C-alpha positions in Angstrom: -51.7 42.8 -116.0 -53.8 40.0 -114.5 -53.7 39.6 -110.8 -54.0 36.4 -108.9 -53.1 34.8 -105.6 -51.2 31.5 -105.2 -51.4 29.0 -102.4 -48.7 26.3 -102.1 -49.8 23.6 -102.1 -53.5 24.3 -102.7 -55.3 26.9 -104.7 -54.5 30.1 -106.4 -57.3 32.6 -106.2 -57.7 35.5 -108.6 -58.2 38.9 -107.0 -59.6 42.2 -108.3 -56.7 44.4 -109.5 -56.0 47.0 -106.8 -56.8 44.9 -103.8 -54.3 42.9 -101.7 -52.0 41.9 -104.5 -52.3 45.3 -106.2 -51.3 47.1 -103.0 -48.4 44.8 -102.5 -47.1 45.4 -106.0 -47.0 49.1 -105.4 -43.9 48.7 -103.2 -40.5 48.9 -104.8 -39.8 45.6 -106.7 -37.4 43.4 -104.8 -35.8 41.0 -107.2 -34.4 38.0 -105.3 -31.2 36.8 -106.9 -32.0 34.1 -109.4 -35.7 34.9 -109.6 -35.8 36.5 -113.0 -34.4 33.2 -114.4 -35.3 30.1 -112.3 -32.2 28.5 -110.7 -30.6 25.7 -112.8 -30.5 23.4 -109.8 -34.3 23.5 -109.6 -35.0 22.7 -113.2 -34.7 18.9 -113.3 -38.0 18.5 -115.1 -36.9 20.9 -117.8 -33.6 19.0 -118.2 -35.5 15.7 -118.4 -37.8 17.1 -121.2 -34.8 18.1 -123.3 -32.7 15.0 -122.7 -32.9 12.1 -125.1 -31.4 8.8 -123.9 -30.5 5.5 -125.4 -29.6 6.8 -128.9 -27.9 3.9 -130.7 -25.4 4.4 -133.5 -23.3 2.1 -135.6 -21.0 3.8 -138.1 -18.1 2.5 -140.3 -15.6 4.9 -141.8 -12.0 5.1 -142.9 -10.7 5.2 -139.4 -11.9 4.8 -135.8 -11.7 8.5 -135.2 -13.7 9.3 -138.3 -16.3 6.7 -137.4 -16.7 8.2 -133.9 -17.1 11.7 -135.2 -19.7 10.6 -137.7 -21.5 8.5 -135.1 -21.8 11.5 -132.7 -23.2 13.7 -135.5 -25.7 10.9 -136.4 -26.7 10.5 -132.8 -27.4 14.3 -132.6 -29.6 14.1 -135.7 -31.5 11.1 -134.4 -31.9 12.6 -130.9 -33.2 15.9 -132.4 -35.8 14.0 -134.5 -36.9 12.1 -131.3 -37.1 15.3 -129.3 -39.4 17.0 -131.9 -41.7 13.9 -131.8 -41.7 14.2 -128.0 -42.7 17.9 -128.0 -44.9 18.3 -131.0 -48.3 16.8 -131.8 -48.5 13.7 -134.0 -48.0 14.3 -137.7 -45.8 17.3 -137.2 -43.0 17.5 -139.8 -39.6 17.7 -138.2 -38.1 21.2 -139.1 -34.8 20.7 -140.9 -31.6 21.4 -138.9 -28.1 21.1 -140.3 -25.2 19.8 -138.3 -24.0 23.3 -137.5 -27.5 24.2 -136.2 -27.7 21.0 -134.2 -24.3 21.8 -132.6 -25.7 25.0 -131.3 -28.8 23.3 -129.9 -26.9 20.4 -128.2 -25.7 21.2 -124.7 -23.6 18.0 -124.3 -23.7 14.3 -124.8 -22.8 11.3 -122.7 -21.6 7.9 -123.9 -23.5 5.2 -122.1 -21.8 2.3 -123.9 -19.3 2.1 -126.7 -17.3 -0.4 -128.8 -14.9 0.3 -131.6 -12.5 -1.3 -134.1 -10.1 0.2 -136.5 -12.9 1.4 -138.8 -16.1 0.9 -136.9 -17.8 2.7 -133.9 -20.9 1.4 -132.0 -22.3 3.3 -129.1 -25.4 4.2 -127.1 -25.5 7.9 -126.2 -27.5 10.4 -124.1 -27.9 13.8 -125.8 -28.9 16.9 -123.8 -30.3 19.9 -125.7 -30.3 23.6 -124.8 -34.0 24.5 -124.2 -33.8 28.1 -125.4 -32.0 27.1 -128.6 -34.6 24.4 -129.4 -37.5 26.7 -128.6 -36.1 29.4 -130.9 -35.5 26.9 -133.7 -39.1 25.4 -133.5 -40.6 28.9 -133.3 -38.8 30.0 -136.3 -40.3 27.1 -138.2 -43.8 27.9 -136.8 -44.0 24.6 -135.0 -46.6 24.3 -132.2 -45.2 22.3 -129.3 -45.4 21.6 -125.6 -42.6 21.2 -123.0 -44.8 20.5 -119.9 -44.1 17.2 -118.2 -47.2 15.5 -116.8 -47.5 14.2 -113.4 -47.2 10.4 -113.4 -50.2 8.4 -114.4 -50.8 5.4 -112.3 -51.9 2.4 -114.3 -54.0 -0.4 -112.8 -53.8 -3.4 -115.3 -57.0 -5.3 -114.7 -57.2 -8.7 -116.4 -60.6 -10.3 -117.1 -61.0 -13.7 -118.6 -64.3 -14.5 -120.3 -65.1 -17.1 -117.6 -63.8 -15.3 -114.5 -63.8 -12.3 -112.3 -61.5 -9.3 -112.8 -58.0 -9.8 -111.5 -55.6 -7.1 -110.3 -53.5 -8.4 -107.5 -54.6 -11.9 -106.7 -52.7 -13.7 -109.4 -49.8 -12.9 -111.7 -51.2 -12.2 -115.2 -49.4 -11.8 -118.5 -51.2 -8.4 -118.7 -49.6 -7.2 -115.5 -46.2 -8.5 -116.6 -46.5 -6.6 -119.9 -46.9 -3.3 -118.0 -44.1 -4.1 -115.6 -41.7 -5.1 -118.4 -42.5 -2.2 -120.7 -39.5 -0.1 -121.6 -39.6 3.6 -120.4 -41.6 5.7 -122.8 -39.3 8.7 -122.9 -42.2 11.0 -123.5 -44.0 13.7 -121.5 -46.3 11.4 -119.6 -44.5 9.1 -117.0 -46.4 5.9 -116.3 -46.2 4.1 -113.0 -47.4 0.5 -112.2 -48.1 -0.4 -108.5 -45.8 -2.9 -107.0 -48.6 -5.2 -105.9 -47.6 -5.0 -102.2 -49.8 -5.4 -99.2 -50.5 -1.7 -99.1 -51.7 -1.8 -102.7 -54.1 -4.6 -101.9 -55.3 -2.7 -98.9 -56.0 0.5 -101.0 -58.0 -1.0 -103.8 -59.4 -4.3 -105.1 -60.0 -5.3 -108.7 -63.8 -4.8 -108.2 -63.2 -1.3 -106.8 -60.9 -0.4 -109.7 -63.5 -1.6 -112.3 -66.4 0.1 -110.6 -64.4 3.4 -110.1 -64.5 3.6 -106.3 -63.5 7.2 -105.7 -62.0 6.7 -102.2 -60.0 3.7 -103.2 -58.6 5.3 -106.4 -57.7 8.5 -104.4 -55.9 6.5 -101.7 -53.6 4.6 -104.1 -53.0 7.7 -106.3 -52.0 9.8 -103.2 -49.6 7.1 -101.9 -47.8 6.9 -105.3 -47.8 10.7 -105.8 -49.7 10.2 -109.1 -51.8 12.8 -110.9 -54.4 10.5 -112.5 -55.3 6.8 -112.3 -55.8 4.8 -115.5 -57.8 1.6 -115.2 -56.6 -0.5 -118.2 -58.9 -3.6 -118.5 -58.0 -6.4 -120.8 -60.9 -8.7 -121.7 -59.5 -12.1 -122.9 -60.8 -15.5 -124.0 -61.3 -18.2 -121.4 -58.0 -19.8 -122.4 -56.0 -16.5 -122.0 -54.8 -13.8 -124.4 -54.7 -15.1 -128.0 -52.3 -13.3 -130.4 -54.0 -14.8 -133.4 -57.2 -12.7 -132.9 -57.6 -8.9 -132.5 -58.4 -7.6 -129.1 -59.0 -4.4 -127.2 -58.1 -2.6 -124.0 -60.8 -0.7 -122.2 -59.5 2.5 -120.6 -61.1 4.6 -117.9 -59.1 7.6 -116.6 -59.8 9.1 -113.2 -58.6 12.6 -112.3 -59.4 15.5 -110.0 -62.5 16.2 -112.0 -63.8 12.7 -111.9 -63.8 9.9 -114.5 -63.5 10.4 -118.2 -65.7 8.4 -120.6 -64.4 4.9 -121.1 -62.4 4.4 -124.4 -61.1 1.4 -126.2 -57.7 0.8 -127.8 -57.6 -1.9 -130.5 -54.9 -4.6 -130.2 -54.1 -5.9 -133.7 -53.7 -9.6 -134.1 -50.1 -11.1 -134.3 -50.6 -14.6 -135.6 -46.9 -15.3 -135.7 -46.1 -13.4 -132.5 -45.9 -14.4 -128.9 -48.3 -13.4 -126.1 -45.6 -11.1 -124.8 -45.3 -9.3 -128.2 -49.0 -9.1 -128.5 -49.5 -7.5 -125.0 -46.4 -5.4 -125.4 -47.9 -3.8 -128.5 -51.1 -3.1 -126.5 -49.1 -1.4 -123.7 -47.3 0.7 -126.3 -50.6 1.7 -127.9 -52.0 2.9 -124.6 -48.8 4.9 -123.9 -49.1 6.6 -127.3 -52.7 7.5 -126.6 -51.7 9.1 -123.3 -49.0 11.1 -125.0 -51.4 12.3 -127.7 -54.0 13.4 -125.2 -51.4 15.3 -123.2 -50.1 17.1 -126.2 -53.6 18.2 -127.3 -54.2 19.5 -123.8 -50.9 21.4 -123.4 -49.7 22.4 -126.9 -49.8 26.1 -127.5 -49.6 27.6 -131.0 -48.3 30.9 -129.5 -45.1 31.2 -127.5 -45.5 34.9 -126.8 -44.5 36.0 -123.3 -47.1 37.3 -120.9 -47.1 38.1 -117.2 -49.4 37.7 -114.2 -49.2 39.0 -110.7 -49.8 36.3 -108.0 -49.8 36.2 -104.2 -48.5 33.2 -102.5 -49.8 32.6 -98.9 -46.9 31.5 -96.7 -46.5 30.4 -93.1 -42.8 30.6 -93.0 -39.9 31.7 -95.3 -39.3 28.1 -96.4 -42.7 28.1 -98.0 -41.6 30.8 -100.5 -38.3 29.0 -101.1 -40.2 25.8 -101.9 -42.6 27.7 -104.2 -39.7 29.3 -106.0 -38.1 25.9 -106.5 -41.3 24.5 -108.0 -41.7 27.5 -110.3 -38.2 26.8 -111.6 -39.4 23.3 -112.7 -42.3 24.7 -114.8 -40.9 25.1 -118.4 -43.5 27.7 -119.3 -42.4 30.1 -116.5 -39.6 32.2 -117.9 -39.1 34.4 -114.8 -40.5 34.9 -111.3 -39.8 38.3 -109.8 -40.5 38.9 -106.1 -42.4 42.2 -105.8 -43.2 42.1 -102.1 -42.7 39.8 -99.1 -44.5 39.8 -95.8 -44.8 37.3 -93.0 -48.0 35.8 -94.5 -47.6 36.2 -98.2 -45.3 36.8 -101.2 -46.4 38.8 -104.2 -44.7 37.6 -107.4 -44.8 38.6 -111.0 -44.8 35.5 -113.2 -43.5 35.8 -116.7 -44.6 32.9 -118.9 -44.8 31.7 -122.5 -48.1 30.7 -124.1 -51.6 31.3 -122.8 -53.0 31.3 -119.3 -54.9 28.0 -119.6 -51.6 26.2 -120.5 -49.9 28.0 -117.6 -52.6 26.8 -115.2 -52.1 23.2 -116.4 -48.3 23.4 -116.2 -48.4 24.9 -112.7 -50.7 22.1 -111.5 -48.1 19.5 -112.4 -46.0 21.0 -109.6 -49.0 21.2 -107.2 -49.3 25.0 -107.8 -53.0 25.7 -108.2 -54.0 28.8 -110.1 -57.6 29.7 -109.3 -59.8 32.5 -110.6 
């Protein structure tokens, strides 16, 4: 069994088996109530991953009751297809699931809005799935998937007209409006757009965003609690965005390891569309790219369970309580058993699905750093 040490927040440093963590684990295991399965109240991120919102249905049948029953079944089918697209890499074929199988996977549903007549039922629903049931179903179909939610990515929408300087805060731009008005993605990579308040202007300027000023990017990312910062620069003709001609968005992502190479996302022309439609499609294309990148980084072909021994440095008992809460929000962690507890550290056996690299990435989204 691998041995490591965890700091919260901070680093997790791997130790040689038989040293501090090994000695601690030689004591009688002390299983804290609820450790083997993370407490449900601490699993909000898991619930978010397996919740599909805004599922719209419109069914006509012989009666209102029959229409409602069929609409609920249809909503579950649509939500299941959307969930698989959320968890699996692009191009994955949705494993078939009959209504009986879906009923076992669905935990509950909520009607957001509804209207009905004597033979018709229209509604918007939220469908919540049982994580274990969905995992088992996907694994039985040999489907590789991820269920790790990324930290928010903070997007800085920089607009640059052909005859002007880059603009981020100074003026309202259609490019900034497109990001602010974009519907929630519903995927695994939440996107944030700064409010454009005085503190934002103080943190970073358009020039600093384009040049990749490390201190400025770190300041605004920290204030928004974001993982990475994405500078999304839209070059435009002198007269403004033109839907009748193709364009592109230049993307540079800045993370803990520094900037990634700049990439471009094409924006197809929409001769009959509005500027809002044109830029909305560009925002959606960038969101899709973020989702694809995240799935490539976190999808594991294997869901076999492993274990690792970690030590968590603590200054007070609440440090361990907070660590346990964070572990409960990591979908890959299937159990956390407290093996020993002292005044300055806790020794914990983590049980997890997949491989250690994916575990490391998943823990980092909860500010739990696993270090060699």
